[in-house]
Backbone as JSON Lines, residues from 0, in Angstrom:
{"i":0,"aa":"F","n":[0.82,-1.19,0.0],"ca":[0.0,0.0,0.0],"c":[0.87,1.26,0.0]}
{"i":1,"aa":"E","n":[2.02,1.17,0.63],"ca":[2.91,2.32,0.73],"c":[3.43,2.77,-0.63]}
{"i":2,"aa":"N","n":[3.49,1.84,-1.6],"ca":[4.05,2.16,-2.92],"c":[3.0,2.41,-3.99]}
{"i":3,"aa":"V","n":[1.73,2.38,-3.64],"ca":[0.67,2.49,-4.63],"c":[0.8,3.77,-5.46]}
{"i":4,"aa":"E","n":[1.03,4.88,-4.82],"ca":[1.11,6.15,-5.56],"c":[2.28,6.15,-6.54]}
{"i":5,"aa":"K","n":[3.4,5.55,-6.16],"ca":[4.55,5.45,-7.06],"c":[4.2,4.57,-8.26]}
{"i":6,"aa":"W","n":[3.54,3.43,-8.01],"ca":[3.14,2.53,-9.1],"c":[2.12,3.19,-10.02]}
{"i":7,"aa":"L","n":[1.22,3.96,-9.44],"ca":[0.23,4.67,-10.26],"c":[0.92,5.68,-11.18]}
{"i":8,"aa":"K","n":[1.89,6.38,-10.65],"ca":[2.63,7.36,-11.45],"c":[3.31,6.65,-12.63]}
{"i":9,"aa":"E","n":[3.94,5.51,-12.36],"ca":[4.6,4.75,-13.43],"c":[3.59,4.26,-14.47]}
{"i":10,"aa":"L","n":[2.47,3.73,-13.99],"ca":[1.43,3.27,-14.92],"c":[0.95,4.4,-15.81]}
{"i":11,"aa":"R","n":[0.67,5.52,-15.21],"ca":[0.12,6.64,-15.96],"c":[1.14,7.25,-16.91]}
{"i":12,"aa":"E","n":[2.42,7.11,-16.61],"ca":[3.46,7.61,-17.51],"c":[3.65,6.69,-18.71]}
{"i":13,"aa":"H","n":[3.43,5.38,-18.52],"ca":[3.8,4.42,-19.56],"c":[2.62,3.69,-20.22]}
{"i":14,"aa":"A","n":[1.44,3.77,-19.66],"ca":[0.3,3.02,-20.2],"c":[-0.61,3.95,-20.99]}
{"i":15,"aa":"D","n":[-1.51,3.35,-21.73],"ca":[-2.53,4.08,-22.46],"c":[-3.35,4.93,-21.48]}
{"i":16,"aa":"S","n":[-3.71,6.11,-21.86],"ca":[-4.44,7.01,-20.96],"c":[-5.82,6.49,-20.58]}
{"i":17,"aa":"R","n":[-6.34,5.52,-21.33],"ca":[-7.67,4.97,-21.04],"c":[-7.6,3.72,-20.17]}
{"i":18,"aa":"I","n":[-6.45,3.44,-19.6],"ca":[-6.26,2.23,-18.8],"c":[-7.23,2.22,-17.62]}
{"i":19,"aa":"I","n":[-7.73,1.04,-17.31],"ca":[-8.58,0.85,-16.13],"c":[-7.68,0.31,-15.03]}
{"i":20,"aa":"I","n":[-7.68,1.01,-13.91],"ca":[-6.85,0.58,-12.78],"c":[-7.77,0.31,-11.59]}
{"i":21,"aa":"M","n":[-7.57,-0.84,-10.99],"ca":[-8.35,-1.2,-9.81],"c":[-7.42,-1.46,-8.65]}
{"i":22,"aa":"L","n":[-7.72,-0.86,-7.54],"ca":[-7.0,-1.13,-6.3],"c":[-7.75,-2.27,-5.62]}
{"i":23,"aa":"V","n":[-7.05,-3.39,-5.42],"ca":[-7.66,-4.57,-4.82],"c":[-7.0,-4.85,-3.48]}
{"i":24,"aa":"G","n":[-7.81,-4.82,-2.44],"ca":[-7.34,-5.21,-1.12],"c":[-7.61,-6.7,-0.95]}
{"i":25,"aa":"N","n":[-6.58,-7.48,-0.77],"ca":[-6.75,-8.93,-0.65],"c":[-6.68,-9.35,0.82]}
{"i":26,"aa":"K","n":[-7.07,-10.56,1.05],"ca":[-7.05,-11.18,2.39],"c":[-8.05,-10.51,3.33]}
{"i":27,"aa":"S","n":[-9.19,-10.11,2.78],"ca":[-10.2,-9.44,3.61],"c":[-10.76,-10.36,4.68]}
{"i":28,"aa":"D","n":[-10.5,-11.66,4.56],"ca":[-10.95,-12.62,5.57],"c":[-10.11,-12.54,6.85]}
{"i":29,"aa":"L","n":[-8.94,-11.93,6.77],"ca":[-8.04,-11.84,7.93],"c":[-8.17,-10.48,8.62]}
{"i":30,"aa":"K","n":[-9.36,-10.17,9.05],"ca":[-9.65,-8.86,9.65],"c":[-8.76,-8.55,10.86]}
{"i":31,"aa":"H","n":[-8.41,-9.57,11.61],"ca":[-7.58,-9.36,12.8],"c":[-6.14,-8.96,12.46]}
{"i":32,"aa":"L","n":[-5.73,-9.16,11.2],"ca":[-4.38,-8.79,10.78],"c":[-4.36,-7.55,9.88]}
{"i":33,"aa":"R","n":[-5.49,-6.89,9.76],"ca":[-5.62,-5.74,8.86],"c":[-4.6,-4.66,9.22]}
{"i":34,"aa":"V","n":[-3.94,-4.13,8.2],"ca":[-2.97,-3.05,8.37],"c":[-3.54,-1.75,7.79]}
{"i":35,"aa":"V","n":[-4.25,-1.86,6.67],"ca":[-4.82,-0.69,6.0],"c":[-6.33,-0.73,6.19]}
{"i":36,"aa":"K","n":[-6.88,0.35,6.72],"ca":[-8.33,0.42,6.9],"c":[-9.01,0.5,5.54]}
{"i":37,"aa":"E","n":[-10.18,-0.14,5.44],"ca":[-10.93,-0.13,4.18],"c":[-11.23,1.31,3.74]}
{"i":38,"aa":"E","n":[-11.59,2.15,4.68],"ca":[-11.9,3.55,4.36],"c":[-10.67,4.27,3.78]}
{"i":39,"aa":"E","n":[-9.51,3.99,4.33],"ca":[-8.27,4.61,3.84],"c":[-7.99,4.19,2.4]}
{"i":40,"aa":"A","n":[-8.15,2.91,2.12],"ca":[-7.92,2.41,0.76],"c":[-8.97,2.96,-0.2]}
{"i":41,"aa":"A","n":[-10.23,3.0,0.22],"ca":[-11.3,3.53,-0.62],"c":[-11.06,5.01,-0.92]}
{"i":42,"aa":"N","n":[-10.59,5.76,0.06],"ca":[-10.28,7.19,-0.16],"c":[-9.15,7.35,-1.16]}
{"i":43,"aa":"L","n":[-8.1,6.54,-1.03],"ca":[-6.99,6.61,-1.97],"c":[-7.48,6.3,-3.38]}
{"i":44,"aa":"A","n":[-8.31,5.29,-3.49],"ca":[-8.85,4.92,-4.81],"c":[-9.67,6.07,-5.39]}
{"i":45,"aa":"Q","n":[-10.51,6.66,-4.58],"ca":[-11.35,7.76,-5.06],"c":[-10.5,8.96,-5.47]}
{"i":46,"aa":"E","n":[-9.51,9.31,-4.67],"ca":[-8.64,10.45,-4.98],"c":[-7.87,10.24,-6.28]}
{"i":47,"aa":"N","n":[-7.6,8.99,-6.62],"ca":[-6.81,8.68,-7.81],"c":[-7.63,8.11,-8.96]}
{"i":48,"aa":"N","n":[-8.96,8.22,-8.83],"ca":[-9.88,7.76,-9.88],"c":[-9.67,6.28,-10.21]}
{"i":49,"aa":"L","n":[-9.61,5.47,-9.17],"ca":[-9.43,4.03,-9.33],"c":[-10.69,3.3,-8.91]}
{"i":50,"aa":"A","n":[-10.91,2.15,-9.52],"ca":[-11.93,1.25,-9.0],"c":[-11.34,0.64,-7.74]}
{"i":51,"aa":"F","n":[-12.19,0.24,-6.8],"ca":[-11.69,-0.35,-5.56],"c":[-12.6,-1.48,-5.11]}
{"i":52,"aa":"I","n":[-11.98,-2.54,-4.61],"ca":[-12.72,-3.66,-4.05],"c":[-11.81,-4.41,-3.09]}
{"i":53,"aa":"E","n":[-12.4,-5.01,-2.07],"ca":[-11.65,-5.89,-1.18],"c":[-12.07,-7.32,-1.48]}
{"i":54,"aa":"T","n":[-11.09,-8.21,-1.48],"ca":[-11.34,-9.6,-1.83],"c":[-10.72,-10.55,-0.81]}
{"i":55,"aa":"S","n":[-11.13,-11.8,-0.92],"ca":[-10.48,-12.88,-0.18],"c":[-10.35,-14.05,-1.13]}
{"i":56,"aa":"A","n":[-9.13,-14.39,-1.47],"ca":[-8.91,-15.57,-2.31],"c":[-9.23,-16.84,-1.53]}
{"i":57,"aa":"L","n":[-9.07,-16.79,-0.23],"ca":[-9.32,-17.97,0.6],"c":[-10.78,-18.41,0.51]}
{"i":58,"aa":"D","n":[-11.71,-17.48,0.69],"ca":[-13.13,-17.86,0.63],"c":[-13.85,-17.34,-0.62]}
{"i":59,"aa":"S","n":[-13.07,-16.82,-1.57],"ca":[-13.57,-16.34,-2.88],"c":[-14.47,-15.11,-2.79]}
{"i":60,"aa":"T","n":[-14.44,-14.4,-1.71],"ca":[-15.25,-13.18,-1.59],"c":[-14.77,-12.13,-2.58]}
{"i":61,"aa":"N","n":[-15.68,-11.69,-3.43],"ca":[-15.46,-10.61,-4.4],"c":[-14.4,-10.88,-5.46]}
{"i":62,"aa":"V","n":[-13.91,-12.09,-5.57],"ca":[-12.9,-12.38,-6.6],"c":[-13.54,-12.23,-7.98]}
{"i":63,"aa":"D","n":[-14.66,-12.91,-8.22],"ca":[-15.35,-12.77,-9.5],"c":[-15.83,-11.34,-9.7]}
{"i":64,"aa":"A","n":[-16.32,-10.73,-8.64],"ca":[-16.83,-9.36,-8.74],"c":[-15.75,-8.38,-9.18]}
{"i":65,"aa":"S","n":[-14.52,-8.61,-8.73],"ca":[-13.43,-7.7,-9.12],"c":[-13.18,-7.77,-10.63]}
{"i":66,"aa":"F","n":[-13.19,-8.98,-11.19],"ca":[-13.0,-9.13,-12.64],"c":[-14.19,-8.53,-13.39]}
{"i":67,"aa":"E","n":[-15.38,-8.78,-12.89],"ca":[-16.58,-8.25,-13.54],"c":[-16.57,-6.72,-13.54]}
{"i":68,"aa":"K","n":[-16.1,-6.14,-12.46],"ca":[-16.05,-4.68,-12.35],"c":[-15.08,-4.1,-13.38]}
{"i":69,"aa":"V","n":[-13.91,-4.7,-13.52],"ca":[-12.93,-4.22,-14.5],"c":[-13.48,-4.4,-15.91]}
{"i":70,"aa":"L","n":[-14.05,-5.56,-16.19],"ca":[-14.59,-5.8,-17.53],"c":[-15.74,-4.85,-17.85]}
{"i":71,"aa":"T","n":[-16.55,-4.53,-16.87],"ca":[-17.63,-3.58,-17.08],"c":[-17.08,-2.2,-17.43]}
{"i":72,"aa":"E","n":[-16.04,-1.78,-16.73],"ca":[-15.42,-0.49,-17.01],"c":[-14.84,-0.48,-18.43]}
{"i":73,"aa":"I","n":[-14.19,-1.56,-18.82],"ca":[-13.63,-1.66,-20.17],"c":[-14.75,-1.59,-21.2]}
{"i":74,"aa":"Y","n":[-15.84,-2.3,-20.94],"ca":[-16.98,-2.3,-21.85],"c":[-17.51,-0.88,-22.04]}
{"i":75,"aa":"H","n":[-17.63,-0.13,-20.95],"ca":[-18.12,1.25,-21.05],"c":[-17.17,2.12,-21.87]}
{"i":76,"aa":"I","n":[-15.89,1.93,-21.69],"ca":[-14.91,2.7,-22.46],"c":[-15.0,2.33,-23.94]}
{"i":77,"aa":"L","n":[-15.06,1.03,-24.24],"ca":[-15.16,0.6,-25.63],"c":[-16.43,1.13,-26.29]}
{"i":78,"aa":"G","n":[-17.49,1.22,-25.52],"ca":[-18.74,1.73,-26.07],"c":[-18.68,3.2,-26.44]}
{"i":79,"aa":"K","n":[-17.72,3.92,-25.86],"ca":[-17.58,5.35,-26.13],"c":[-16.57,5.63,-27.24]}
{"i":80,"aa":"L","n":[-15.8,4.62,-27.64],"ca":[-14.76,4.83,-28.64],"c":[-15.31,4.6,-30.05]}
{"i":81,"aa":"P","n":[-14.74,5.29,-31.02],"ca":[-15.11,4.98,-32.4],"c":[-14.57,3.59,-32.74]}
{"i":82,"aa":"P","n":[-15.22,2.88,-33.65],"ca":[-14.76,1.53,-34.01],"c":[-13.32,1.55,-34.52]}
{"i":83,"aa":"D","n":[-12.55,0.58,-34.1],"ca":[-11.17,0.38,-34.57],"c":[-11.21,-0.81,-35.51]}
{"i":84,"aa":"P","n":[-11.07,-0.61,-36.8],"ca":[-11.23,-1.72,-37.74],"c":[-10.22,-2.85,-37.58]}
{"i":85,"aa":"D","n":[-9.09,-2.58,-36.92],"ca":[-8.09,-3.62,-36.74],"c":[-8.35,-4.51,-35.54]}
{"i":86,"aa":"N","n":[-9.11,-4.03,-34.55],"ca":[-9.26,-4.82,-33.34],"c":[-10.7,-4.93,-32.85]}
{"i":87,"aa":"T","n":[-11.64,-4.33,-33.54],"ca":[-13.03,-4.44,-33.11],"c":[-13.92,-4.7,-34.29]}
{"i":88,"aa":"K","n":[-15.12,-5.1,-34.0],"ca":[-16.14,-5.21,-35.02],"c":[-17.43,-4.71,-34.37]}
{"i":89,"aa":"S","n":[-18.37,-4.31,-35.18],"ca":[-19.65,-3.87,-34.64],"c":[-20.63,-5.02,-34.66]}
{"i":90,"aa":"D","n":[-21.35,-5.19,-33.57],"ca":[-22.38,-6.21,-33.56],"c":[-23.63,-5.66,-34.22]}
{"i":91,"aa":"E","n":[-24.71,-6.45,-34.24],"ca":[-25.92,-6.03,-34.93],"c":[-26.54,-4.77,-34.34]}
{"i":92,"aa":"L","n":[-26.18,-4.4,-33.12],"ca":[-26.71,-3.18,-32.51],"c":[-25.78,-1.99,-32.72]}
{"i":93,"aa":"G","n":[-24.66,-2.22,-33.42],"ca":[-23.72,-1.15,-33.67],"c":[-22.76,-0.92,-32.52]}
{"i":94,"aa":"Q","n":[-22.74,-1.81,-31.53],"ca":[-21.84,-1.67,-30.39],"c":[-20.47,-2.24,-30.76]}
{"i":95,"aa":"N","n":[-19.41,-1.64,-30.2],"ca":[-18.07,-2.18,-30.41],"c":[-17.89,-3.44,-29.59]}
{"i":96,"aa":"T","n":[-17.28,-4.44,-30.19],"ca":[-16.94,-5.65,-29.45],"c":[-15.46,-5.92,-29.69]}
{"i":97,"aa":"L","n":[-14.79,-6.4,-28.69],"ca":[-13.36,-6.68,-28.76],"c":[-13.15,-8.11,-29.2]}
{"i":98,"aa":"K","n":[-12.29,-8.31,-30.21],"ca":[-11.97,-9.66,-30.65],"c":[-10.84,-10.21,-29.8]}
{"i":99,"aa":"I","n":[-11.04,-11.38,-29.24],"ca":[-10.01,-12.02,-28.42],"c":[-9.7,-13.36,-29.05]}
{"i":100,"aa":"D","n":[-8.44,-13.6,-29.37],"ca":[-8.04,-14.85,-29.99],"c":[-7.78,-15.89,-28.91]}
{"i":101,"aa":"T","n":[-8.67,-16.84,-28.77],"ca":[-8.53,-17.89,-27.75],"c":[-7.87,-19.13,-28.32]}
{"i":102,"aa":"T","n":[-7.48,-19.08,-29.58],"ca":[-6.85,-20.26,-30.19],"c":[-5.36,-20.32,-29.96]}
{"i":103,"aa":"K","n":[-4.77,-19.19,-29.55],"ca":[-3.32,-19.17,-29.31],"c":[-3.0,-19.98,-28.06]}
{"i":104,"aa":"K","n":[-1.94,-20.74,-28.15],"ca":[-1.49,-21.54,-27.02],"c":[-0.31,-20.85,-26.35]}
{"i":105,"aa":"P","n":[-0.07,-21.18,-25.09],"ca":[1.1,-20.61,-24.42],"c":[2.38,-21.02,-25.13]}
{"i":106,"aa":"E","n":[3.46,-20.34,-24.82],"ca":[4.74,-20.68,-25.43],"c":[4.99,-22.18,-25.34]}
{"i":107,"aa":"G","n":[5.34,-22.78,-26.46],"ca":[5.59,-24.21,-26.49],"c":[4.31,-25.03,-26.57]}
{"i":108,"aa":"G","n":[3.16,-24.39,-26.39],"ca":[1.88,-25.08,-26.51],"c":[1.56,-26.03,-25.38]}
{"i":109,"aa":"K","n":[2.34,-26.01,-24.33],"ca":[2.12,-26.93,-23.21],"c":[2.06,-26.19,-21.9]}
{"i":110,"aa":"K","n":[1.34,-26.75,-20.95],"ca":[1.3,-26.16,-19.61],"c":[2.63,-26.41,-18.92]}
{"i":111,"aa":"K","n":[2.99,-25.51,-18.05],"ca":[4.17,-25.74,-17.24],"c":[3.85,-26.76,-16.18]}
{"i":112,"aa":"K","n":[4.88,-27.48,-15.73],"ca":[4.67,-28.52,-14.72],"c":[3.98,-28.03,-13.47]}
{"i":113,"aa":"D","n":[4.36,-26.85,-13.0],"ca":[3.81,-26.35,-11.74],"c":[2.52,-25.56,-11.91]}
{"i":114,"aa":"C","n":[1.97,-25.51,-13.12],"ca":[0.75,-24.77,-13.36],"c":[-0.46,-25.52,-12.8]}
{"i":115,"aa":"K","n":[-1.3,-24.81,-12.04],"ca":[-2.48,-25.42,-11.43],"c":[-3.71,-25.29,-12.33]}
{"i":116,"aa":"C","n":[-3.55,-24.67,-13.5],"ca":[-4.71,-24.45,-14.36],"c":[-5.06,-25.68,-15.19]}
């Protein structure tokens, strides 16, 4: 948490200006070990125009919701952009949709030994 502002500065210097950034507080199930108050993190997110959510990978609290929130933000941005003929197509309603190639395999086409996926 102490380095978030430095990382944000780096992101904003080097990434596309339309980047979606979400501050995710993990391990929300360990309330007795909390170091950063939820209000403090939420304020930092608001001050820096970030999405914010607290999650717990242990009990899956808000894990899916965090991905859905980012994807929703991306969808809203894409809906406001003019169509990019190289990376989007318009659906029957004229909305921009992003093409994602799911046929590509990882390097070497095989899973790594230690991969849990």
